[in-house]
C-alpha positions in Angstrom: -16.2 61.2 -84.4 -16.7 64.2 -81.9 -16.6 65.6 -78.5 -17.8 67.8 -76.2 -15.3 71.1 -76.3 -15.8 74.5 -75.9 -14.2 76.5 -78.9 -13.6 79.9 -77.6 -10.8 82.3 -76.2 -9.7 81.7 -73.1 -11.1 85.0 -70.9 -8.3 88.4 -71.3 -7.2 86.9 -74.4 -7.7 87.6 -78.4 -7.1 86.1 -81.8 -5.4 88.8 -83.9 -6.0 88.3 -87.5 -4.4 89.3 -90.8 -5.2 92.5 -90.9 -4.4 93.5 -87.3 -1.1 91.3 -87.2 0.1 93.5 -90.1 -0.6 96.7 -88.3 0.8 95.3 -85.8 3.9 94.3 -87.3 4.0 97.8 -88.9 3.7 99.4 -85.3 6.7 97.0 -84.6 8.9 97.8 -86.9 8.5 101.4 -86.3 9.2 101.3 -82.6 12.5 98.7 -83.8 13.8 101.3 -85.9 13.4 104.3 -83.6 15.3 102.1 -80.9 18.1 100.8 -83.1 18.9 104.8 -83.8 19.9 105.5 -80.3 22.1 102.1 -80.7 19.9 99.8 -78.5 20.4 95.8 -79.2 17.8 93.2 -79.3 17.3 90.6 -76.4 15.1 87.5 -76.3 14.3 85.8 -73.1 11.8 82.8 -72.4 8.2 83.1 -71.3 8.1 80.9 -68.6 10.6 81.8 -65.4 11.0 80.5 -62.1 8.3 81.2 -59.6 11.4 82.0 -57.2 12.6 84.5 -59.9 8.9 86.2 -60.7 8.1 86.5 -57.1 11.1 87.8 -55.6 10.8 90.8 -52.9 12.2 93.8 -54.6 11.0 92.3 -58.5 7.9 91.9 -58.7 7.1 91.1 -54.9 3.6 90.2 -53.3 2.1 92.9 -55.6 2.1 90.5 -58.4 1.9 87.4 -56.8 -1.6 87.3 -57.4 -1.8 88.1 -60.6 1.0 85.9 -62.1 -0.1 82.8 -64.2 2.6 79.9 -62.4 1.4 76.2 -61.5 3.7 73.4 -60.2 5.3 70.6 -62.6 7.7 67.8 -62.1 8.5 69.3 -58.2 9.0 72.8 -60.1 7.3 76.3 -59.2 7.0 77.9 -62.7 5.4 81.1 -63.9 4.5 82.9 -67.1 6.9 86.2 -67.2 4.5 89.5 -66.5 6.6 91.7 -68.0 10.0 92.0 -69.6 12.2 93.8 -66.7 12.3 91.1 -64.2 13.9 88.3 -66.9 16.3 90.9 -68.3 17.7 91.3 -64.5 18.1 87.9 -64.4 19.5 87.4 -67.4 22.3 90.2 -66.4 22.8 88.2 -63.2 23.6 85.1 -65.1 25.6 87.2 -68.0 27.2 89.6 -65.8 30.1 90.7 -67.8 28.3 92.8 -70.1 29.8 95.9 -72.0 28.9 99.2 -69.7 25.9 100.2 -70.7 24.4 97.6 -71.6 21.4 99.0 -73.8 18.1 96.4 -75.4 15.1 96.2 -76.9 12.8 93.4 -76.1 10.0 92.9 -78.2 7.6 89.7 -77.0 4.6 88.6 -74.8 3.3 88.5 -71.3 0.2 87.4 -68.7 -1.0 89.0 -66.3 -4.2 87.5 -64.3 -5.7 91.1 -64.2 -8.9 93.2 -64.5 -10.3 93.7 -68.4 -11.1 96.5 -70.1 -11.2 98.5 -73.2 -7.6 98.4 -74.5 -6.3 95.8 -71.9 -5.6 91.9 -72.1 -4.4 89.1 -69.3 -1.9 88.2 -72.8 -0.6 91.4 -74.4 2.6 92.2 -76.2 5.4 94.6 -74.5 8.0 96.3 -76.2 10.4 97.2 -74.2 13.5 99.2 -73.7 16.0 99.5 -71.5 19.7 101.1 -69.9 21.8 98.8 -67.7 25.0 99.9 -66.1 24.6 103.9 -65.7 23.2 105.9 -62.7 23.1 109.1 -65.1 20.3 110.9 -65.6 21.7 111.0 -69.0 20.3 107.8 -69.4 16.4 108.5 -68.3 16.8 111.3 -71.1 18.0 109.3 -73.8 15.3 106.6 -73.5 12.8 109.1 -73.1 14.4 110.5 -76.7 14.3 107.3 -78.5 10.6 106.5 -76.7 9.3 110.0 -78.0 11.0 109.5 -81.8 8.9 106.2 -81.8 5.7 108.1 -80.9 6.3 110.4 -84.0 7.3 108.0 -86.1 4.3 106.4 -85.6 2.1 109.4 -86.3 1.7 110.9 -83.9 1.9 114.8 -82.8 0.2 115.5 -79.7 1.7 112.9 -76.6 2.7 113.8 -73.0 5.3 112.4 -71.2 4.3 112.6 -67.3 7.3 112.2 -65.2 8.3 111.7 -61.1 10.3 110.4 -58.8 9.8 107.7 -55.9 12.4 109.3 -54.0 10.7 112.9 -54.4 7.2 110.8 -53.4 9.0 109.4 -50.5 10.1 112.7 -49.2 6.4 114.2 -49.6 5.4 111.1 -47.7 8.0 112.4 -44.7 6.9 115.8 -44.9 2.6 114.6 -45.0 4.1 112.7 -41.6 3.4 108.6 -43.0 5.6 106.2 -41.2 8.0 104.8 -44.1 7.1 101.2 -43.7 3.5 102.0 -45.1 5.2 103.6 -48.3 4.9 100.9 -50.8 1.6 100.4 -50.0 0.8 104.5 -50.2 2.7 104.3 -53.5 -0.3 101.3 -55.0 -2.8 103.1 -53.8 -1.6 106.4 -55.3 -0.9 104.6 -58.8 -4.8 104.0 -58.5 -5.7 107.7 -58.9 -7.2 108.1 -62.5 -8.6 104.7 -62.4 -10.5 105.6 -58.5 -9.9 109.4 -58.2 -9.1 111.1 -55.3 -11.9 110.1 -52.7 -11.2 106.2 -53.7 -7.5 106.9 -52.8 -8.5 108.3 -49.8 -10.3 105.5 -48.4 -7.6 103.2 -49.6 -5.0 105.2 -47.9 -7.3 105.5 -44.7 -8.1 101.8 -45.0 -4.1 101.5 -44.5 -4.7 102.8 -40.9 -3.0 106.0 -41.9 -4.8 109.3 -40.7 -7.4 111.2 -43.0 -4.8 114.6 -42.2 -1.8 112.8 -43.5 -3.7 111.1 -46.3 -5.2 114.4 -47.3 -1.9 116.2 -47.0 0.0 113.6 -48.8 -3.0 113.8 -51.5 -2.5 117.9 -52.0 1.5 116.8 -52.6 0.2 114.5 -55.5 -1.9 116.9 -57.0 0.9 118.4 -57.8 1.4 118.4 -61.6 2.2 121.1 -64.7 5.2 121.8 -67.3 8.7 121.1 -65.4 9.7 124.7 -65.0 6.3 125.6 -62.8 6.4 122.6 -60.9 10.4 123.0 -60.4 9.3 126.0 -59.0 6.6 125.2 -56.2 8.7 122.1 -55.4 12.1 123.7 -54.2 10.9 125.7 -51.0 10.9 122.2 -49.4 12.5 120.0 -51.4 15.3 121.6 -52.8 17.7 119.6 -50.8 16.2 116.4 -51.5 17.7 113.9 -54.1 14.3 113.3 -55.9 14.2 116.7 -56.6 17.6 117.6 -57.6 17.5 114.3 -59.9 14.9 115.3 -61.7 16.2 118.8 -62.2 18.8 117.1 -64.1 16.7 115.2 -65.9 15.0 118.1 -67.4 18.4 119.8 -68.6 18.7 116.9 -70.7 15.3 116.2 -72.1 15.7 119.5 -73.0 18.5 119.4 -74.9 16.8 116.4 -76.7 14.5 118.6 -77.8 11.4 116.6 -76.2 10.7 119.1 -72.7 7.6 120.6 -74.8 6.2 117.0 -74.4 6.6 116.9 -70.8 4.8 117.5 -67.8 5.6 116.8 -64.0 3.3 115.2 -62.3 3.5 114.2 -58.5 0.6 111.3 -58.8 2.8 109.1 -61.2 3.9 106.0 -58.5 3.9 102.9 -60.5 2.6 100.3 -58.3 5.2 97.8 -58.7 8.1 97.2 -55.9 11.4 97.8 -57.5 11.6 101.2 -59.1 13.7 103.5 -57.1 14.0 106.7 -58.9 12.1 108.6 -61.8 9.3 107.1 -63.1 7.0 107.9 -65.9 4.1 107.3 -68.4 3.3 108.0 -71.6 -0.2 109.3 -72.8 -1.2 109.9 -76.4 -3.3 112.6 -76.5 -7.0 112.7 -76.4 -7.3 109.0 -77.3 -9.0 108.2 -74.4 -7.6 105.1 -73.3 -4.7 106.3 -70.7 -1.3 105.2 -70.4 0.7 103.4 -73.7 3.4 102.7 -72.0 5.8 103.4 -68.9 8.9 102.6 -66.7 11.0 104.0 -64.6 14.4 103.5 -62.5 14.8 100.2 -60.9 18.3 100.5 -59.0 18.2 97.2 -57.0 16.8 94.7 -58.5 19.2 93.5 -60.2 21.3 93.3 -57.2 18.9 90.6 -55.7 19.8 87.9 -58.4 23.8 89.1 -58.8 24.6 90.0 -55.2 25.8 93.8 -56.2 24.2 97.1 -57.5 23.8 97.4 -61.2 21.8 100.4 -62.3 18.8 100.6 -64.5 16.4 102.6 -66.1 13.6 101.0 -68.3 10.4 101.6 -70.2 7.4 99.4 -72.0 5.2 100.1 -74.7 1.9 98.4 -74.9 1.9 97.9 -78.1 -1.7 96.5 -78.1 -3.2 99.4 -76.1 -1.1 101.8 -79.7 -3.3 99.1 -82.1 -6.1 100.4 -80.2 -4.7 104.0 -80.2 -4.2 104.4 -84.2 -7.6 103.0 -84.6 -9.2 105.1 -82.5 -7.2 108.0 -83.8 -8.5 106.9 -87.6 -4.6 106.0 -88.2 -5.0 102.6 -89.4 -5.4 102.2 -93.0 -6.5 99.0 -94.3 -3.4 97.0 -96.2 -4.8 96.2 -99.3 -2.4 93.2 -99.9 0.5 92.0 -99.1 0.9 90.4 -102.4 2.6 92.5 -105.3 1.3 90.4 -108.2 -0.8 87.1 -108.9 0.6 85.2 -111.7 -2.5 83.5 -113.4 -1.8 80.1 -115.4 -4.0 80.0 -118.7 -4.4 76.4 -118.3 -2.6 73.2 -117.5 0.0 73.6 -120.2 1.0 76.5 -118.7 1.7 76.0 -115.2 5.3 75.2 -114.6 6.0 78.3 -116.7 3.8 80.1 -114.2 5.7 79.0 -111.2 9.1 79.6 -113.1 8.4 83.0 -113.2 6.9 83.5 -110.0 10.2 82.7 -108.8 12.1 84.7 -111.0 10.3 88.0 -109.9 10.5 86.9 -106.1 14.1 86.9 -106.5 13.8 90.6 -107.8 12.3 91.4 -105.0 8.3 91.0 -105.2 5.4 89.2 -103.6 4.3 86.9 -106.0 1.6 84.3 -105.7 0.6 81.4 -107.9 -2.6 79.0 -108.1 -2.5 75.9 -105.8 -5.9 74.5 -105.4 -6.7 74.2 -109.5 -8.3 77.1 -110.0 -9.6 78.0 -113.6 -8.5 81.4 -114.8 -12.0 83.4 -114.3 -11.6 81.9 -110.2 -7.9 83.1 -110.4 -8.7 86.8 -111.3 -11.8 86.5 -109.0 -9.3 85.3 -106.1 -6.3 88.1 -107.0 -10.0 90.7 -106.8 -11.2 89.6 -103.8 -7.5 89.8 -102.0 -6.9 93.0 -103.7 -3.5 91.6 -105.1 -3.1 94.8 -107.3 -1.5 93.4 -109.9 -2.1 90.3 -112.1 -0.1 88.6 -115.3 -2.1 86.5 -117.4 0.5 83.4 -118.9 -0.7 81.0 -121.5 0.8 78.9 -124.2 0.5 81.2 -127.2 2.2 84.2 -124.5 5.1 81.2 -123.8 6.0 81.2 -127.1 6.5 84.9 -127.9 8.1 85.1 -124.6 5.7 87.6 -123.3 3.1 88.2 -120.5 0.0 90.4 -120.2 0.3 92.7 -117.0 -3.3 93.6 -115.5 -3.8 96.7 -113.5 -6.3 95.3 -111.0 -7.8 99.0 -109.9 -7.5 100.7 -113.5 -7.9 97.5 -115.9 -5.5 98.9 -118.2 -3.2 96.2 -119.3 0.2 96.1 -120.7 1.7 92.8 -122.8 5.5 92.9 -122.3 8.7 90.6 -122.6 8.8 88.3 -119.7 12.4 89.6 -118.8 10.6 93.6 -118.4 8.3 92.3 -116.4 9.7 92.5 -112.7 11.9 95.9 -113.5 7.8 97.4 -114.6 6.1 96.1 -111.2 8.7 97.2 -109.2 8.4 101.2 -110.6 4.9 100.6 -108.9 5.5 98.7 -105.5 
């Protein structure tokens, strides 16, 4: 019996085969190792949230509503989370008696109905890190140091952390003569600078009802970028008393103490389009990758208060895991995983099957990844299977070997064979793992 159906991926999603998932899991394990080194702990939140949480003004807000997968069922309006930050804010509101600071990491999927292009999907994996409960720029500096550690552990040497401050950007808008009511819309336009260019942003700003002179003045400010010392020096005369300028100055002191100052640039074009950012904002780019940002974040001191009714400061960063995997591929840093299996135990015939299984159990208990035949292949086909899966070693076990308490170990790359007592097999293989 058949029926008509479309057998394909939903647009904006993709399957990830074993090879890609093995690489992705290594990326995740590496990032986790970096975050644990700074005392961050794991948190899990559901894929589904109430839509009024996801769309709350000051959380995702109107800007994200059109990108949120949402539906109504049994009288409830629900949505798939578009990031890990809003669910974190909701979690803190439901669990307010946390130890301060609360430092968490979370690896999970998120969904956004947005334009598809190389390295961007509508279903994607994020790896987030957040510190809740600290107003100090030390929280930003520690978070960025953890991010830099993760990037280095992944094998990247050349990367840039680009930083701005929403408060400083607001001050620039005021100096340019912009109506404060248009600031959020202007943030969103500026955030598109690398996507649509200076002319495109100018067109959008004018389309928002901002006069051309003000828009050009604002773009002059947002064109400032470079090493922190030089940019702060250029801004000092006009903005030394502004809170955003002072925050960036303090942040750079701590960033330098962590030894990552050489990787930091101040870039006044970094705006981050989401409504909830209130202070420093940042993006990370891997040099010469050609895919733009692989992660971003910033301070969001007001969002948790929307759900809890009291102000709780927070800062966070999110890696785009799928994008990092793409960058690793482009940089030629992905080595094909030959096999997760260390050894395949071949049974010469039916009478040796049970002994092959018992030996495989012993080898797994010793710390090896082991496969045995489960589809009644003859010896030749078992060896061919191991070869095709690039399993590095096989063990051949037959009635004669069982009687003598020995087995033959074959190195599948060199073809070299070694006969060993059964109890010596595990130590011999572990030396090669």
